[in-house]
C-alpha positions in Angstrom: -1.1 -15.9 -10.5 1.1 -15.0 -7.5 2.0 -11.5 -8.7 -1.5 -10.9 -10.0 -3.0 -11.6 -6.5 -0.6 -9.2 -4.8 -1.4 -6.6 -7.4 -5.1 -7.2 -6.9 -4.7 -6.6 -3.2 -2.9 -3.3 -3.8 -5.5 -2.2 -6.3 -8.6 -3.3 -4.4 -7.5 -2.4 -0.9 -5.7 0.9 -1.7 -6.0 2.3 -5.2 -9.8 1.9 -5.5 -10.5 2.8 -1.8 -11.3 6.5 -2.2 -11.2 8.9 0.7 -15.0 8.8 0.9 -15.1 5.0 0.9 -12.4 4.8 3.5 -14.4 7.1 5.8 -17.6 5.1 5.1 -15.8 1.8 5.8 -14.4 3.2 9.1 -17.8 4.2 10.4 -20.4 1.9 8.9 -20.8 -1.8 8.1 -22.3 -1.0 4.7 -19.0 0.7 3.8 -17.1 -2.4 4.8 -19.4 -4.6 2.7 -19.0 -2.3 -0.3 -15.2 -2.3 0.0 -15.2 -6.1 0.4 -17.3 -6.4 -2.8 -14.8 -4.2 -4.7 -11.9 -6.4 -3.4 -13.7 -9.5 -4.5 -14.4 -8.2 -8.0 -10.9 -6.9 -8.5 -9.5 -10.2 -7.3 -11.7 -12.1 -9.7 -10.8 -9.8 -12.7 -7.1 -10.2 -12.0 -7.4 -14.0 -11.7 -9.2 -14.4 -15.1 -6.1 -14.3 -17.3 -4.4 -17.1 -15.3 -7.2 -19.4 -14.2 -10.9 -18.9 -15.0 -11.8 -21.7 -12.5 -10.2 -19.9 -9.6 -13.4 -18.3 -8.5 -13.9 -20.3 -5.3 -10.6 -18.9 -4.0 -11.7 -15.5 -5.1 -14.7 -15.9 -2.9 -12.5 -17.1 -0.1 -10.2 -14.0 -0.4 -13.1 -11.5 -0.8 -15.2 -12.9 2.1 -12.1 -13.2 4.4 -11.1 -9.6 3.6 -14.6 -8.4 4.5 -14.5 -10.4 7.8 -11.1 -8.9 8.7 -12.3 -5.4 8.0 -15.5 -6.0 9.9 -13.5 -7.0 12.9 -11.4 -3.8 12.5 -14.6 -1.7 12.5 -15.8 -3.4 15.6 -12.5 -2.8 17.4 -12.5 0.8 16.3 -16.0 1.3 17.7 -15.3 -0.5 21.0 -11.7 0.7 21.8 -10.2 4.2 22.0 -8.5 5.5 18.9 -4.8 4.9 19.3 -2.9 8.2 19.8 0.5 9.1 18.5 2.2 5.8 19.4 3.3 2.6 17.7 -0.3 1.2 18.4 -1.7 2.7 15.2 1.2 1.3 13.2 0.9 -2.1 14.8 -2.9 -2.2 14.0 -2.2 -1.4 10.4 0.6 -4.0 10.1 -1.6 -6.7 11.7 -4.5 -5.8 9.3 -2.3 -6.1 6.2 -0.5 -9.2 7.5 -3.9 -10.9 7.9 -4.9 -10.0 4.3 -1.7 -11.3 2.8 -1.9 -14.4 4.9 -5.3 -15.2 3.4 -3.9 -14.6 -0.1 -1.0 -16.9 0.6 -3.3 -19.6 2.0 -5.5 -19.4 -1.2 -2.4 -19.6 -3.5 -0.9 -22.5 -1.5 -4.2 -24.5 -1.3 -4.8 -24.1 -5.0 -1.3 -25.3 -5.9 0.2 -22.0 -7.1 2.5 -21.6 -4.1 4.5 -24.6 -3.0 4.9 -25.3 0.7 8.5 -26.4 0.2 9.9 -23.0 -0.7 7.2 -20.3 -0.7 9.6 -17.3 -0.5 11.6 -18.6 -3.5 8.4 -19.2 -5.4 7.2 -15.7 -4.8 10.5 -14.2 -5.9 10.5 -16.4 -9.0 6.9 -15.3 -9.9 7.9 -11.7 -9.6 10.9 -12.2 -11.8 8.8 -14.2 -14.4 6.2 -11.4 -14.8 8.4 -8.3 -15.1 5.7 -6.0 -16.6 3.2 -6.9 -13.9 5.8 -6.5 -11.3 6.7 -3.1 -12.7 3.1 -1.9 -12.8 2.5 -3.2 -9.2 5.6 -1.3 -8.0 4.4 1.9 -9.5 0.9 1.3 -8.1 2.4 0.9 -4.7 3.9 4.3 -4.9 0.5 5.9 -5.1 -2.0 5.4 -2.3 -0.3 2.4 -0.5 2.9 4.4 0.0 0.9 7.5 1.0 -1.0 5.6 3.7 2.2 3.9 5.0 4.0 7.2 5.3 1.2 8.9 7.1 0.7 6.1 9.6 4.4 5.6 10.1 5.0 9.3 10.9 1.8 9.6 13.0 2.7 6.5 15.1 6.4 7.2 15.6 6.8 11.0 15.4 3.4 12.2 16.6 1.3 15.1 15.5 -2.4 15.2 14.4 -4.2 12.1 13.2 -3.4 11.1 9.6 -5.3 13.1 7.0 -5.5 10.6 4.1 -7.2 13.1 1.9 -4.0 15.1 2.2 -4.9 18.0 -0.1 -2.4 18.9 -2.8 0.5 17.5 -0.8 -0.9 14.0 -1.3 -0.5 14.2 -5.1 2.8 16.1 -4.9 4.2 13.2 -2.8 2.9 10.7 -5.3 4.6 12.5 -8.2 7.9 12.8 -6.2 7.9 9.0 -5.5 7.1 8.2 -9.1 10.0 10.4 -10.4 12.4 9.1 -7.8 11.7 5.4 -8.6 12.0 6.2 -12.3 15.4 7.8 -11.8 16.5 4.7 -9.8 15.3 2.4 -12.5 17.2 4.4 -15.1 20.3 4.5 -12.9 20.2 8.3 -12.6 20.8 8.4 -8.8 22.2 11.9 -8.9 18.8 13.2 -10.0 17.0 11.8 -6.9 17.8 14.7 -4.5 16.7 17.2 -7.1 13.2 15.8 -7.1 12.5 17.2 -3.6 14.1 20.6 -4.1 11.0 22.4 -5.5 8.9 21.4 -2.5 11.6 22.2 -0.1 12.1 25.7 -1.6 8.4 26.3 -1.9 7.2 25.0 1.5 10.2 25.1 3.7 9.5 28.6 5.0 5.8 27.8 5.6 6.6 24.6 7.5 9.0 26.4 9.8 6.4 29.0 10.5 3.9 26.3 11.5 6.5 24.7 13.7 6.0 21.3 12.0 9.5 20.9 10.8 9.9 17.5 12.4 6.8 16.1 10.9 7.5 17.5 7.5 11.1 16.1 7.4 9.9 12.7 8.7 7.3 12.5 6.0 9.7 13.6 3.3 12.4 11.1 4.4 9.9 8.2 4.7 8.5 9.0 1.3 11.9 9.2 -0.5 13.1 6.1 1.3 10.1 4.1 0.1 10.5 5.3 -3.4 14.2 4.4 -3.5 13.6 0.9 -2.0 10.7 0.3 -4.5 12.9 1.4 -7.4 15.8 -0.9 -6.3 13.3 -3.8 -5.8 11.8 -3.4 -9.2 15.2 -3.1 -10.8 16.3 -6.3 -9.1 13.1 -8.3 -9.7 12.0 -7.0 -13.1 15.5 -6.5 -14.6 15.0 -2.8 -14.9 
C-alpha cells in the first residue's frame, strides 16, 4: 500500500495533469476541483489491489489534496508571481511536502505505516514491491522530473518563467532520462554520457546563438543528475 500511494501521487498529480489542466488549475477553481477529482480516483484505483475498504482514507487524501491546491490558487491570485529566485522552488517544495504529509498521515492512521520506524517501513515497502518501485521510478522520470528541472533552473539560475509545455525539448529530455536510468540499471555507466551527445551536437550552436548557454547547461545537468540518482535508487531498492 505504501508504494502504491506514492505511485498514485506521481500519477495523479503529475502524469495525468496535462498542460491544459495545469493552466486551468492555476487560473480557476473548477480546474482545481477537476484535478482533485482525478487525484481521488487514481488514489482509489491504486488502493483497490491492497485494501478495498480503504476508501475513507482515499477521500481524506483526495479532499486534502484539493484543499491544498485551492490554497495555492488563492496565494497565486493574491501575491505576486515569484521571479527568478528560490521563492518558486520553495513554494513547489512546500506544496509537495504537504501532499506527501497527508499521504503519510493516512498510511499511519490506517496501520500501514508504523510510528516506531516510518523511514524503515517505507524502505522495506519499496524493496518488497520491486516491480511497482521500478514502474514508479520510470514514471518519475517523465513529467515529475521535467517539472522539477524547470522549477529548479528557473529558481536558481534565472531566465524566463518555466514553460511546462516545453515543445519537443520536453520529450527529448524525457527520453534521455529514461535511457540514462536504463543504462544505470544495466550497469552500463560508460554509455550515460553518450545519451546527451545528439542533443549537444544538434542544439549546441543554436543555444550559443540565443545566449542561453547557462540555462541550457543547467537544465541538462539537472536532468542527467536526476536520471542517474533515480537509476541508482531503483537499483538499490528493487534489486536492479
